N, C-alpha and C positions, 0 to 999 in steps of 0.2 A: 765377469759373468760368462758362463760356459754353456751355451745352448747345445743340446745333444739329441740325436735321434738315431738309434741303432748303430752306434759307433763306440761301444764300451771298450773295445780293444785299443782304439786310438786314444780314447780318454785316459786309459791306463798309461800310455806313453807320455801324454801331455802334462798330466797333473804334477809329477815329481818336479819338473823344472819350475812350474808356477809356485809350488810350495817352497822350493829352494830360494826363490826371490822374494816371496811375500809372506811365507809361513810364520815368521817371527814378528811381523809388524802388526801393531794393534790399530793402525789407521788404514788397514786394508781388509777387504772381505773377498772371499772366493766362494762363488755360488754356482752349482751345476743345476741348470734348468732343463728338465727332461720332458721332451715332447712325445710321450707315450711310446718309449722304446720297447722293443720286444726282447732285447738282451738285458743286461743287468748293470746299468750305470750306478744304481744305488749301492750295489755291492762293491764297485770300484771306489766310490766315495768313502764307504765305511772302512774299506781295507787300507786305502792310501791317505785318506783325508786327515787322520789323526785328530779329529775333532775340530780342525781348522776349516773344513770345507762343508758348506751347507748343501743339502739336496732338496730341490724344490720341483716336484713334478707338476706338469700342466694339468688342468682339469679336463683331460681328454686330449685328442690329437688336434693341435691348432695349426700345424704347418710351420715351415721354417720362418717366414717373415713375421707372422704373428708371434712366434716365440722370441724373435729378436726384440719386438716391441715389449713383450712381457719382461724380458731381461732388463731393458732400460727402465721400465716402471718399477721393478723390484730393486734396482741398484740404489744404494745409499751414498756411494762415493761421489766426490766432486769430479773425478776423472773416471770415465767408463770405458772398459775394454771388453768388447765382445769377442771372445776366443772360441770359435767354433770347435766342437769336440774332436774333430778329425784333423785340426791344425795344431800348431805348437809355437812357443816362443823360444828364443835362444838366450843364452846367458847375457845379462846386462840390459834386457829389453825394458823392464819397468823403470830402472834408474835413468836410462837415456830418455825415455818418453817424459818422465817427470821433469827432467832438466829442460827439455824442449818446451814444456808447457808452464815454465816458471813465469813467463809473461802472461798476465791474466787476460790480455786482449786476444791471444791465440785461441782459436776455437777447436783446433785438433792438431795432432802431430802424427806424421806418417813416416815409417822407416822403410827401407828396402826389404825385400822378401826373397826367400829361396823357395822355388817350386820343387816339390818332391813327389815321388810316386807312392804307391801303396806300401812299398818296402823301404821307404826313407831314402831312396836313391835320388840325388839332385838331378833336375832336368832343365832348370832355367833360373836365372837371377834377374830380378827386376832392375830397371835402370835407375840411375841417379838423375834428378832434375836440377841439381845445383851442386857445386863443389863445397863440401862442408855443410854442417847443420845450420839451418836458418830458415827464414820465411821463404816459402815457395812462391816466387814471383811468377805470375802467369798460370797459377794453379787452375783457375776457373776455366780458361780457354782450353787448357790441356785436358781437363776432366770432361768437357763437352764433347771433344772429339772421340774419346774412348775412356773406359774405366781404367784408370792408372793405378788404382790402389787395391792391394790384396787385403781381404777382410781382417786377417789376424794382425796386420801391420799398422792399424790405426787406433789411436786412443782419442776419445772425444770428450770435451768438457760437457758435463751434464747440463749446465745452463744453456748450452747451444742446442742440445737435444730438446730441452723443454721449450725453447723458443721456436724451433722449427717443426715440432710435432714428430710423429712416428714415421717409421719406414712404410712405404706404400705397398699394401698387400695386393694391389692389382698389377704389380710388377714382380712376379715371383722370382725371376732370374736377374732382374736389374734394379731391385729395390736399393741395394747397397750403392750402386753407381749413382742413382738419383740422389741418395742421401749425401754422398761425398760432394756432389756438385752443389747441392743446397748449402752445405757447410762452407765450401769455397766462396760462394756468393755472399755468405753472411759475414765472414771475417777471415783474418789471416790463418793460413795453414802452414805449419812448420814441417819441413822435411828433415828427418834425421838421416844423414848420409852414411848409414851403417846397415848391414844385413843382420836383422835381429828377429825375424819371424819366419816361420815355415808354412807355406800354403800347400795343402795336399790335393793332388788330383788322383782319383781312383774310380774304378768302374761302378762302385755302389753309390757314389755321391749323387745328389740331386742334379748338380751341374752336368755330370756325365750323361745322365738320362736325357736331359734336355738338348744336349749337343747332338745326340744320335737322331733326334727327330727334327732338328732344325729349329726347334722352338726358341732356343736362345738367340738365334740370329733374327727371327721375327720380332722378338721382344726388344732387341737392340734398336730396331727401327722405332718402336713405340717409345723407348727410353730416350732416344735422341730428341724426339719432339718434346718430351717432358723436361729435358735439361736445357733446351734452347731458350726457354723463357727466362733463364737466369742471366743471359748475356745481353748487352745493348742491342737494340733492334737492328742497327746498321751492320752488326757483325753476324747476325743469325744465319743469313743465307750462305755466306762463305763457309762458316763453321759447320753448318748442316751438311753441306756437300762434302766437306772433308771427312765428316763423321760417317757418311754413307760409303765413301770410298774405303775408309778404314774397316767398316763393317763387311764390305764385300771381300776385302783381302783376308780378313779374319775367317770368313766363311770358306773361302777357297783353300786356305791353309788347313782348316779343320777337315774339309772334305778330303784333302790329300792324305792327312794322317789316318783317317778312317779307311780310305782305299788301301793304303799300305798295310793296314791291319786286317784286310780282307772283308771289311764291312761295306760292301759295295752299295747296297741299297741305302744305308744311312748316308754314305758319301754323296749319292745322287740327290738325296733330299736337301742336304746342306748346300751343295753346289747350286741348286735351284734358288735357294734363298739368297745366295750371293749375287746371282744374276738379277734377282728382283731388286736388290739394293742398287745395282747399277742402273736399272730401269727407272728408278726414282730420281736420278741425278738431274735430268732436265728441269723438272719442276721444283725439286728440293723439298724440304719439309718445313712447315711453319711451326710455331712454338707448341701447337697442340698435337703434333705428330701425325696429322692427316695430310696425305700427299696433295699437292696442288697441281693445277694444269701447267704445262710448260709455258714460259713467257715467249711472246713472239721475238724472233731475233731482230736485231737492228743492223742497217747499210752503212732486440734480442733480450731477449732480455739480456742486458749488458752484464758481462762477467765482472765481478768485483775483485779488487786487489786485496789489500790486507796483508798482515804478517803471517797468517797461518799457512802451514803446508797443506796442499790439497790431499784429500783422501782418495783412495782408489777403490772402484767397484768393478 
């Protein structure tokens, strides 16, 4: 399922590899879901899709997260991959993820990802959380501290989506982080210890816009509270503080990058949000994300097995 909004040029780069991996399979669907784009993703689908790619426009502009939910609703496959239109998969992605999800108890599989810029230049590679492919032990606590998953690098069992419900539209920047945490709390997540997806950072993306205003850091604080409820109560305070420190570090690094790019006003906004995160440390965050006063100091629906191979949506 490929959600798109004003990224037809990147879609043109992404579709050929998806078709190379899935185009000849009768147990896979490829659907481009268009959120009222002003460019021409329909033309890209017609030109490159060769009848194998469906084009489904939204009934008006729904926004990114609501479009993700529509993608899940439209998907017919047992395994659902949301490939944002400006991201990409690398050769071998779908075969590796299917192998990882051969165990019907696994709710999702995550591979490592390569961050690229607007011109496909690599900028960063995500880390491995285990040696070799297998169940990601400690995934839930890792997810609570920070979003460890790039959106194009995860495939989710549809029954898990159905059990958990949709992405939260009140978290426009952190809905994916919240979802990954809910998945990790629900069942085993498998890490595929290979770099098989590309996550694109570019100035026109929704993420970049929110970075410049500091909205993404403010939302991290809200998201931390939303994910803390999925860990045991005795672990929430410590993990919440770790998450706030990580959010502050993230903010200061973002501010430094913006300052180096000459965007001093944006850098100042983001740095202030980092300081706000540090200011919340004494009280921490409860599970609902509302800061508390500092303490006084002391002196599924169950996935089914069966012999059939899962289908891909």
